C-alpha positions as a Markdown table, in Angstrom:
| # | Residue | x | y | z |
|---|---|---|---|---|
| 1 | Unk | 173.4 | -108.5 | -80.8 |
| 2 | Unk | 173.8 | -111.6 | -78.7 |
| 3 | Unk | 175.3 | -112.1 | -75.2 |
| 4 | Unk | 175.6 | -109.2 | -72.9 |
| 5 | Unk | 178.2 | -109.8 | -70.3 |
| 6 | Unk | 181.9 | -109.5 | -69.5 |
| 7 | Unk | 184.3 | -110.6 | -66.7 |
| 8 | Unk | 186.9 | -108.1 | -67.5 |
| 9 | Unk | 187.2 | -104.4 | -66.6 |
| 10 | Unk | 188.7 | -103.5 | -69.9 |
| 11 | Unk | 185.3 | -103.2 | -71.7 |
| 12 | Unk | 184.1 | -100.6 | -69.2 |
| 13 | Unk | 186.4 | -97.9 | -70.6 |
| 14 | Unk | 183.6 | -96.1 | -72.3 |
| 15 | Unk | 180.6 | -97.7 | -70.5 |
| 16 | Unk | 179.5 | -94.6 | -68.7 |
| 17 | Unk | 176.2 | -96.2 | -67.7 |
| 18 | Unk | 177.9 | -98.9 | -65.7 |
| 19 | Unk | 177.1 | -97.4 | -62.4 |
| 20 | Unk | 173.9 | -95.6 | -63.2 |
| 21 | Unk | 170.9 | -96.6 | -61.1 |
| 22 | Unk | 168.2 | -98.7 | -62.8 |
| 23 | Unk | 164.7 | -97.3 | -62.9 |
| 24 | Unk | 162.6 | -98.0 | -59.9 |
| 25 | Unk | 160.4 | -101.0 | -60.4 |
| 26 | Unk | 156.7 | -100.5 | -59.8 |
| 27 | Unk | 157.1 | -102.6 | -56.7 |
| 28 | Unk | 159.4 | -100.0 | -55.2 |
| 29 | Unk | 156.4 | -97.7 | -54.7 |
| 30 | Unk | 155.5 | -97.7 | -51.0 |
| 31 | Unk | 152.7 | -100.0 | -50.3 |
| 32 | Unk | 152.9 | -102.0 | -53.5 |
| 33 | Unk | 154.7 | -105.3 | -53.9 |
| 34 | Unk | 157.4 | -105.9 | -56.5 |
| 35 | Unk | 155.8 | -106.0 | -60.0 |
| 36 | Unk | 152.4 | -104.4 | -59.1 |
| 37 | Unk | 151.4 | -101.7 | -61.6 |
| 38 | Unk | 151.6 | -98.3 | -60.0 |
| 39 | Unk | 148.2 | -96.9 | -59.2 |
| 40 | Unk | 146.5 | -100.3 | -59.2 |
| 41 | Unk | 145.7 | -102.4 | -56.1 |
| 42 | Unk | 148.3 | -105.0 | -55.1 |
| 43 | Unk | 147.7 | -108.6 | -56.2 |
| 44 | Unk | 145.6 | -110.7 | -53.8 |
| 45 | Unk | 147.3 | -112.8 | -51.1 |
| 46 | Unk | 148.5 | -116.2 | -52.1 |
| 47 | Unk | 146.1 | -119.1 | -51.3 |
| 48 | Unk | 146.4 | -122.8 | -51.4 |
| 49 | Unk | 146.0 | -124.4 | -54.8 |
| 50 | Unk | 142.8 | -126.1 | -55.8 |
| 51 | Unk | 142.7 | -129.7 | -56.7 |
| 52 | Unk | 142.5 | -128.8 | -60.4 |
| 53 | Unk | 145.5 | -126.6 | -60.1 |
| 54 | Unk | 147.5 | -129.3 | -58.3 |
| 55 | Unk | 146.5 | -131.7 | -61.0 |
| 56 | Unk | 148.1 | -129.4 | -63.7 |
| 57 | Unk | 151.4 | -129.6 | -61.9 |
| 58 | Unk | 151.1 | -133.3 | -61.2 |
| 59 | Unk | 150.5 | -134.0 | -64.9 |
| 60 | Unk | 153.6 | -132.0 | -65.8 |
| 61 | Unk | 155.6 | -133.9 | -63.2 |
| 62 | Unk | 154.5 | -137.3 | -64.7 |
| 63 | Unk | 155.3 | -136.2 | -68.2 |
| 64 | Unk | 158.8 | -134.9 | -67.4 |
| 65 | Unk | 160.0 | -137.3 | -64.7 |
| 66 | Unk | 158.1 | -140.6 | -65.5 |
| 67 | Unk | 157.5 | -140.4 | -69.2 |
| 68 | Unk | 160.7 | -138.3 | -69.9 |
| 69 | Unk | 159.0 | -136.3 | -72.5 |
| 70 | Unk | 158.9 | -132.5 | -73.2 |
| 71 | Unk | 155.7 | -130.6 | -72.5 |
| 72 | Unk | 153.4 | -129.3 | -75.3 |
| 73 | Unk | 152.6 | -125.7 | -75.8 |
| 74 | Unk | 149.1 | -126.2 | -74.3 |
| 75 | Unk | 150.6 | -127.8 | -71.2 |
| 76 | Unk | 153.1 | -124.9 | -70.8 |
| 77 | Unk | 150.2 | -122.4 | -71.2 |
| 78 | Unk | 148.3 | -124.2 | -68.4 |
| 79 | Unk | 151.3 | -124.0 | -66.1 |
| 80 | Unk | 151.8 | -120.3 | -67.0 |
| 81 | Unk | 148.2 | -119.5 | -66.0 |
| 82 | Unk | 148.5 | -120.9 | -62.5 |
| 83 | Unk | 148.2 | -118.3 | -59.7 |
| 84 | Unk | 151.0 | -116.9 | -57.6 |
| 85 | Unk | 150.5 | -119.6 | -55.0 |
| 86 | Unk | 151.9 | -122.1 | -57.5 |
| 87 | Unk | 155.2 | -120.5 | -58.0 |
| 88 | Unk | 157.1 | -122.4 | -55.4 |
| 89 | Unk | 155.5 | -125.7 | -56.6 |
| 90 | Unk | 156.7 | -124.9 | -60.1 |
| 91 | Unk | 160.1 | -124.1 | -58.8 |
| 92 | Unk | 160.3 | -127.3 | -56.8 |
| 93 | Unk | 159.3 | -129.4 | -59.8 |
| 94 | Unk | 161.8 | -127.5 | -62.0 |
| 95 | Unk | 164.6 | -128.3 | -59.6 |
| 96 | Unk | 163.8 | -132.0 | -59.7 |
| 97 | Unk | 163.6 | -131.9 | -63.5 |
| 98 | Unk | 167.0 | -130.2 | -63.6 |
| 99 | Unk | 168.5 | -132.8 | -61.4 |
| 100 | Unk | 166.9 | -135.7 | -63.3 |
| 101 | Unk | 167.8 | -134.4 | -66.8 |
| 102 | Unk | 171.1 | -132.5 | -66.2 |
| 103 | Unk | 172.5 | -133.5 | -62.9 |
| 104 | Unk | 173.7 | -131.3 | -59.9 |
| 105 | Unk | 176.6 | -129.5 | -61.6 |
| 106 | Unk | 176.6 | -125.8 | -62.2 |
| 107 | Unk | 178.6 | -124.4 | -65.2 |
| 108 | Unk | 180.5 | -121.1 | -64.7 |
| 109 | Unk | 181.2 | -118.8 | -67.7 |
| 110 | Unk | 182.9 | -115.5 | -68.3 |
| 111 | Unk | 182.1 | -113.3 | -71.2 |
| 112 | Unk | 184.2 | -110.5 | -72.6 |
| 113 | Unk | 183.0 | -107.6 | -74.7 |
| 114 | Unk | 185.8 | -107.6 | -77.2 |
| 115 | Unk | 184.2 | -104.9 | -79.4 |
| 116 | Unk | 181.8 | -102.6 | -77.6 |
| 117 | Unk | 179.2 | -100.1 | -79.0 |
| 118 | Unk | 178.6 | -98.7 | -82.4 |
| 119 | Unk | 176.3 | -101.5 | -83.5 |
| 120 | Unk | 174.1 | -100.5 | -86.5 |
| 121 | Unk | 171.1 | -102.5 | -85.3 |
| 122 | Unk | 168.2 | -100.9 | -83.4 |
| 123 | Unk | 167.5 | -103.4 | -80.7 |
| 124 | Unk | 165.4 | -101.3 | -78.4 |
| 125 | Unk | 166.8 | -102.7 | -75.2 |
| 126 | Unk | 170.5 | -102.2 | -76.1 |
| 127 | Unk | 172.7 | -99.3 | -75.2 |
| 128 | Unk | 175.3 | -100.4 | -77.7 |
| 129 | Unk | 173.2 | -99.4 | -80.7 |
| 130 | Unk | 174.6 | -96.5 | -82.6 |
| 131 | Unk | 171.0 | -95.4 | -83.3 |
| 132 | Unk | 170.4 | -94.3 | -79.6 |
| 133 | Unk | 172.0 | -91.5 | -77.6 |
| 134 | Unk | 173.4 | -93.6 | -74.7 |
| 135 | Unk | 176.5 | -93.3 | -72.6 |
| 136 | Unk | 178.1 | -96.3 | -74.3 |
| 137 | Unk | 180.4 | -95.2 | -77.1 |
| 138 | Unk | 182.0 | -97.4 | -79.8 |
| 139 | Unk | 185.4 | -98.9 | -79.1 |
| 140 | Unk | 187.6 | -101.0 | -81.4 |
| 141 | Unk | 188.2 | -104.7 | -81.2 |
| 142 | Unk | 190.5 | -105.3 | -78.1 |
| 143 | Unk | 194.0 | -106.4 | -78.9 |
| 144 | Unk | 195.3 | -109.9 | -78.4 |
| 145 | Unk | 196.9 | -109.2 | -75.0 |
| 146 | Unk | 193.7 | -107.7 | -73.5 |
| 147 | Unk | 191.6 | -110.6 | -74.7 |
| 148 | Unk | 194.1 | -113.2 | -73.3 |
| 149 | Unk | 194.3 | -111.3 | -70.0 |
| 150 | Unk | 190.5 | -111.5 | -69.7 |
| 151 | Unk | 190.5 | -115.2 | -70.5 |
| 152 | Unk | 193.1 | -115.9 | -67.8 |
| 153 | Unk | 191.0 | -113.9 | -65.4 |
| 154 | Unk | 188.0 | -116.1 | -66.2 |
| 155 | Unk | 190.0 | -119.3 | -65.9 |
| 156 | Unk | 191.3 | -118.2 | -62.5 |
| 157 | Unk | 187.7 | -117.9 | -61.3 |
| 158 | Unk | 187.2 | -121.7 | -62.0 |
| 159 | Unk | 185.1 | -121.2 | -65.1 |
| 160 | Unk | 185.0 | -123.7 | -68.0 |
| 161 | Unk | 183.7 | -121.4 | -70.7 |
| 162 | Unk | 184.8 | -118.1 | -72.1 |
| 163 | Unk | 182.7 | -116.1 | -74.6 |
| 164 | Unk | 184.0 | -113.4 | -77.0 |
| 165 | Unk | 181.2 | -110.9 | -77.6 |
| 166 | Unk | 181.2 | -108.4 | -80.5 |
| 167 | Unk | 178.6 | -105.6 | -80.9 |
| 168 | Unk | 178.1 | -106.1 | -84.7 |
| 169 | Unk | 175.3 | -107.1 | -87.0 |
| 170 | Unk | 177.5 | -109.8 | -88.3 |
| 171 | Unk | 181.3 | -110.4 | -88.7 |
| 172 | Unk | 183.2 | -109.1 | -91.7 |
| 173 | Unk | 186.2 | -110.9 | -93.0 |
| 174 | Unk | 188.7 | -109.1 | -90.7 |
| 175 | Unk | 186.6 | -109.9 | -87.7 |
| 176 | Unk | 186.4 | -113.6 | -88.7 |
| 177 | Unk | 190.2 | -113.7 | -89.0 |
| 178 | Unk | 190.7 | -112.1 | -85.6 |
| 179 | Unk | 188.3 | -114.6 | -84.0 |
| 180 | Unk | 190.1 | -117.5 | -85.7 |
| 181 | Unk | 193.4 | -116.2 | -84.4 |
| 182 | Unk | 192.2 | -115.8 | -80.8 |
| 183 | Unk | 190.2 | -119.1 | -80.3 |
| 184 | Unk | 193.2 | -121.5 | -80.4 |
| 185 | Unk | 195.4 | -119.1 | -78.4 |
| 186 | Unk | 192.8 | -118.8 | -75.6 |
| 187 | Unk | 192.2 | -122.5 | -75.5 |
| 188 | Unk | 195.9 | -123.5 | -75.5 |
| 189 | Unk | 196.8 | -120.9 | -72.8 |
| 190 | Unk | 193.9 | -121.4 | -70.5 |
| 191 | Unk | 192.2 | -124.7 | -71.3 |
| 192 | Unk | 188.9 | -122.9 | -71.5 |
| 193 | Unk | 186.2 | -123.8 | -74.0 |
| 194 | Unk | 185.8 | -120.8 | -76.3 |
| 195 | Unk | 182.4 | -119.4 | -77.3 |
| 196 | Unk | 181.7 | -116.6 | -79.7 |
| 197 | Unk | 178.8 | -114.1 | -80.1 |
| 198 | Unk | 179.2 | -112.1 | -83.3 |
| 199 | Unk | 175.7 | -111.7 | -84.8 |
| 200 | Unk | 174.2 | -113.0 | -87.9 |
| 201 | Unk | 176.4 | -115.6 | -89.8 |
| 202 | Unk | 176.6 | -116.8 | -93.4 |
| 203 | Unk | 176.9 | -120.6 | -93.9 |
| 204 | Unk | 180.6 | -120.2 | -94.9 |
| 205 | Unk | 181.3 | -118.2 | -91.7 |
| 206 | Unk | 179.6 | -120.8 | -89.5 |
| 207 | Unk | 181.6 | -123.5 | -91.2 |
| 208 | Unk | 184.9 | -121.7 | -90.7 |
| 209 | Unk | 184.2 | -120.9 | -87.0 |
| 210 | Unk | 183.3 | -124.5 | -86.3 |
| 211 | Unk | 186.5 | -125.7 | -88.1 |
| 212 | Unk | 188.5 | -123.1 | -86.2 |
| 213 | Unk | 187.6 | -124.5 | -82.8 |
| 214 | Unk | 184.6 | -122.4 | -81.6 |
| 215 | Unk | 182.9 | -124.6 | -79.0 |
| 216 | Unk | 179.6 | -122.7 | -78.6 |
| 217 | Unk | 178.0 | -119.9 | -80.6 |
| 218 | Unk | 175.7 | -117.4 | -78.9 |
| 219 | Unk | 172.8 | -115.9 | -80.9 |
| 220 | Unk | 169.8 | -115.0 | -78.8 |
| 221 | Unk | 166.3 | -114.7 | -80.4 |
| 222 | Unk | 165.4 | -112.6 | -77.3 |
| 223 | Unk | 161.6 | -112.8 | -77.6 |
| 224 | Unk | 158.8 | -114.5 | -79.4 |
| 225 | Unk | 158.6 | -114.3 | -83.2 |
| 226 | Unk | 155.3 | -112.5 | -83.1 |
| 227 | Unk | 156.6 | -109.8 | -80.8 |
| 228 | Unk | 160.1 | -109.4 | -82.2 |
| 229 | Unk | 159.2 | -106.6 | -84.7 |
| 230 | Unk | 158.1 | -104.5 | -81.7 |
| 231 | Unk | 161.7 | -104.3 | -80.4 |
| 232 | Unk | 163.9 | -104.7 | -83.5 |
| 233 | Unk | 163.2 | -103.4 | -87.1 |
| 234 | Unk | 166.7 | -103.7 | -88.7 |
| 235 | Unk | 166.6 | -107.5 | -89.0 |
| 236 | Unk | 164.1 | -110.2 | -88.4 |
| 237 | Unk | 163.5 | -113.0 | -86.0 |
| 238 | Unk | 163.8 | -115.5 | -88.9 |
| 239 | Unk | 167.3 | -114.1 | -89.7 |
| 240 | Unk | 168.4 | -114.9 | -86.1 |
| 241 | Unk | 166.8 | -118.3 | -86.2 |
| 242 | Unk | 168.6 | -119.1 | -89.5 |
| 243 | Unk | 171.9 | -118.4 | -87.8 |
| 244 | Unk | 170.9 | -120.7 | -85.0 |
| 245 | Unk | 170.3 | -123.5 | -87.4 |
| 246 | Unk | 173.6 | -122.9 | -89.2 |
| 247 | Unk | 175.4 | -123.1 | -85.9 |
| 248 | Unk | 173.9 | -126.5 | -85.2 |
| 249 | Unk | 174.4 | -127.7 | -88.8 |
| 250 | Unk | 178.1 | -127.1 | -88.6 |
| 251 | Unk | 178.6 | -128.9 | -85.3 |
| 252 | Unk | 178.9 | -126.0 | -82.8 |
| 253 | Unk | 176.8 | -126.0 | -79.7 |
| 254 | Unk | 174.0 | -123.4 | -79.9 |
| 255 | Unk | 173.6 | -120.9 | -77.1 |
| 256 | Unk | 170.2 | -119.2 | -77.7 |
| 257 | Unk | 168.6 | -117.1 | -75.0 |
| 258 | Unk | 165.8 | -114.8 | -74.1 |
| 259 | Unk | 165.3 | -111.3 | -72.7 |
| 260 | Unk | 162.3 | -111.2 | -70.4 |
| 261 | Unk | 160.1 | -108.1 | -69.8 |
| 262 | Unk | 160.5 | -106.1 | -73.0 |
| 263 | Unk | 156.7 | -105.7 | -73.2 |
| 264 | Unk | 155.8 | -109.2 | -74.3 |
| 265 | Unk | 152.7 | -110.9 | -73.0 |
| 266 | Unk | 152.6 | -114.2 | -71.0 |
| 267 | Unk | 151.2 | -115.9 | -74.1 |
| 268 | Unk | 154.1 | -114.6 | -76.1 |
| 269 | Unk | 156.5 | -116.0 | -73.5 |
| 270 | Unk | 154.9 | -119.4 | -73.9 |
| 271 | Unk | 155.2 | -118.9 | -77.7 |
| 272 | Unk | 158.9 | -118.2 | -77.2 |
| 273 | Unk | 159.3 | -121.4 | -75.2 |
| 274 | Unk | 157.8 | -123.5 | -78.0 |
| 275 | Unk | 160.1 | -121.8 | -80.5 |
| 276 | Unk | 163.1 | -122.5 | -78.4 |
| 277 | Unk | 162.0 | -126.2 | -78.2 |
| 278 | Unk | 162.1 | -126.2 | -82.0 |
| 279 | Unk | 165.5 | -124.5 | -82.2 |
| 280 | Unk | 166.9 | -127.1 | -79.7 |
| 281 | Unk | 169.8 | -125.1 | -78.2 |
| 282 | Unk | 172.4 | -126.6 | -75.8 |
| 283 | Unk | 172.3 | -123.5 | -73.7 |
| 284 | Unk | 169.6 | -120.9 | -72.9 |
| 285 | Unk | 170.7 | -117.8 | -71.1 |
| 286 | Unk | 167.9 | -116.0 | -69.3 |
| 287 | Unk | 168.3 | -112.2 | -69.3 |
| 288 | Unk | 165.9 | -109.9 | -67.5 |
| 289 | Unk | 165.6 | -106.3 | -68.8 |
| 290 | Unk | 167.7 | -103.9 | -66.9 |
| 291 | Unk | 166.5 | -100.7 | -68.6 |
| 292 | Unk | 169.4 | -98.6 | -70.1 |
| 293 | Unk | 169.3 | -94.8 | -70.2 |
| 294 | Unk | 168.8 | -93.5 | -73.7 |
| 295 | Unk | 167.2 | -96.6 | -75.2 |
| 296 | Unk | 163.5 | -96.9 | -76.2 |
| 297 | Unk | 162.9 | -99.3 | -73.2 |
| 298 | Unk | 164.9 | -97.1 | -70.8 |
| 299 | Unk | 161.9 | -96.2 | -68.7 |
| 300 | Unk | 160.3 | -99.6 | -68.5 |
| 301 | Unk | 159.7 | -101.0 | -64.9 |
| 302 | Unk | 161.8 | -103.9 | -63.7 |
| 303 | Unk | 160.1 | -107.3 | -63.6 |
| 304 | Unk | 158.9 | -108.4 | -60.2 |
| 305 | Unk | 161.1 | -111.0 | -58.5 |
| 306 | Unk | 158.2 | -113.5 | -58.0 |
| 307 | Unk | 157.3 | -113.4 | -61.7 |
| 308 | Unk | 161.0 | -113.9 | -62.5 |
| 309 | Unk | 161.0 | -117.1 | -60.4 |
| 310 | Unk | 157.9 | -118.3 | -62.2 |
| 311 | Unk | 159.4 | -117.9 | -65.6 |
| 312 | Unk | 162.8 | -119.4 | -64.6 |
| 313 | Unk | 160.8 | -122.5 | -63.6 |
| 314 | Unk | 158.8 | -122.5 | -66.8 |
| 315 | Unk | 161.9 | -122.3 | -68.9 |
| 316 | Unk | 163.3 | -125.4 | -67.2 |
| 317 | Unk | 160.0 | -127.2 | -67.5 |
| 318 | Unk | 159.8 | -126.4 | -71.2 |
| 319 | Unk | 163.5 | -127.1 | -71.8 |
| 320 | Unk | 164.4 | -129.9 | -69.4 |
| 321 | Unk | 167.8 | -130.8 | -70.9 |
| 322 | Unk | 169.3 | -127.4 | -71.6 |
| 323 | Unk | 172.0 | -125.6 | -69.8 |
| 324 | Unk | 169.9 | -122.8 | -68.3 |
| 325 | Unk | 172.1 | -119.9 | -67.4 |
| 326 | Unk | 171.5 | -116.9 | -65.2 |
| 327 | Unk | 172.6 | -113.9 | -67.3 |
| 328 | Unk | 172.0 | -110.1 | -67.4 |
| 329 | Unk | 169.6 | -108.3 | -65.0 |
| 330 | Unk | 169.3 | -111.0 | -62.4 |
| 331 | Unk | 170.8 | -108.8 | -59.6 |
| 332 | Unk | 168.3 | -106.0 | -60.0 |
| 333 | Unk | 165.3 | -108.3 | -60.8 |
| 334 | Unk | 165.7 | -111.0 | -58.2 |
| 335 | Unk | 167.7 | -109.2 | -55.6 |
| 336 | Unk | 167.7 | -111.4 | -52.5 |
| 337 | Unk | 165.9 | -114.2 | -54.3 |
| 338 | Unk | 168.8 | -115.2 | -56.6 |
| 339 | Unk | 169.3 | -118.4 | -54.6 |
| 340 | Unk | 165.7 | -119.4 | -55.2 |
| 341 | Unk | 166.3 | -119.1 | -58.9 |
| 342 | Unk | 169.1 | -121.7 | -58.5 |
| 343 | Unk | 166.6 | -124.1 | -57.0 |
| 344 | Unk | 164.0 | -123.3 | -59.7 |
| 345 | Unk | 165.9 | -124.8 | -62.7 |
| 346 | Unk | 169.1 | -122.7 | -63.2 |
| 347 | Unk | 172.3 | -124.7 | -63.6 |
| 348 | Unk | 174.7 | -122.2 | -65.0 |
| 349 | Unk | 176.0 | -118.8 | -64.1 |
| 350 | Unk | 177.8 | -115.9 | -65.8 |
| 351 | Unk | 180.0 | -114.4 | -63.2 |
| 352 | Unk | 181.5 | -110.9 | -62.9 |
| 353 | Unk | 180.3 | -107.7 | -64.6 |
| 354 | Unk | 177.9 | -107.2 | -67.5 |
| 355 | Unk | 178.5 | -105.3 | -70.7 |
| 356 | Unk | 177.1 | -101.9 | -69.6 |
| 357 | Unk | 176.0 | -102.7 | -66.0 |
| 358 | Unk | 177.8 | -104.0 | -62.9 |
| 359 | Unk | 177.1 | -107.5 | -61.6 |
| 360 | Unk | 177.8 | -108.7 | -58.1 |
| 361 | Unk | 181.1 | -110.2 | -57.1 |
| 362 | Unk | 182.1 | -113.7 | -58.1 |
| 363 | Unk | 182.7 | -114.5 | -54.4 |
| 364 | Unk | 179.1 | -113.9 | -53.7 |
| 365 | Unk | 178.0 | -116.3 | -56.4 |
| 366 | Unk | 180.5 | -119.0 | -55.3 |
| 367 | Unk | 179.3 | -118.6 | -51.7 |
| 368 | Unk | 175.7 | -119.0 | -52.9 |
| 369 | Unk | 176.7 | -122.3 | -54.7 |
| 370 | Unk | 178.5 | -123.5 | -51.6 |
| 371 | Unk | 175.5 | -122.7 | -49.4 |
| 372 | Unk | 173.2 | -124.6 | -51.9 |
| 373 | Unk | 175.7 | -127.6 | -52.1 |
| 374 | Unk | 175.9 | -127.3 | -55.8 |
| 375 | Unk | 179.2 | -128.5 | -57.4 |
| 376 | Unk | 180.9 | -126.6 | -60.2 |
| 377 | Unk | 181.5 | -128.5 | -63.4 |
| 378 | Unk | 181.6 | -128.2 | -67.2 |
| 379 | Unk | 178.3 | -129.1 | -68.9 |
| 380 | Unk | 177.3 | -130.0 | -72.4 |
| 381 | Unk | 174.1 | -131.1 | -74.1 |
| 382 | Unk | 172.2 | -133.6 | -71.9 |
| 383 | Unk | 171.4 | -136.9 | -73.5 |
């Protein structure tokens, strides 16, 4: 459960699917653009927006940049319904909103899978579930030296945040003790802020982690409440949301993200945006499904890059003050359009490799930021 990435090679010891090729997207079929359903005609060419369509965007601009208020669910639904020709206008507005509400800095984070595989939950997208026959096999909690080595590697990249990720439903007492041992060691040795992703928490566990120095806690709700039972049956959306509330109540920053393209509708994506507004996280990682062999969603087509840009922009327009982070699946989904995502509202990156898939090199990401004239800096909740 939770975050899905790592900057260290150590967690790839049993991740046999790391180099497996993702399923072809529908758009890889000759003659069909990215994201077009196979066997159906391609979408119509983009055309200039009508006056009414431009007015929807102008109203959102006035609300976000002049009135400095968040958009309502109805306003977000109207933006989501705009045609493909509006995507770059949405992206441009989202970039201005990001600059106005958050500033120009980009936060860099590294995430380590400290305990991989063997998770008892049945999240249909996750190759770490023990319920599915995937190449990812269970490994024990890494030892102190391995975790510290990964943290030093992350610090050497210029990151400001390091997240310890555990494939568990929730932490037992031994796991809590290990986390509480590691957090001050990592911070004292590297200066990094330490985040944790360890599943569902009790109130006492949330309190102890906060008192132990955990800066940010990751617990993704993944998708809209109405769709969640379609992809997870072993726990509920409300259980995840309650952990999110406990995190905030005990003073940790909340990192609560989404996984796009697990079968949800556009209306359900708008529903998710409204629910994230209510949860009020500091950080929202955007993951795009990179289908994993052996999982129930393993044959699902990859989202089209143009749709991904649309939804990145809509996440920023819905959540103007959050740290909006590129996370898993961006390489296979956006491909050569990753820089456009950075100018559509993204202001944070996870660099390095992912939990069961390979990311692109950190050097490529840093070159992208240099080309875009985006400075690197630590971020926190925007005021």
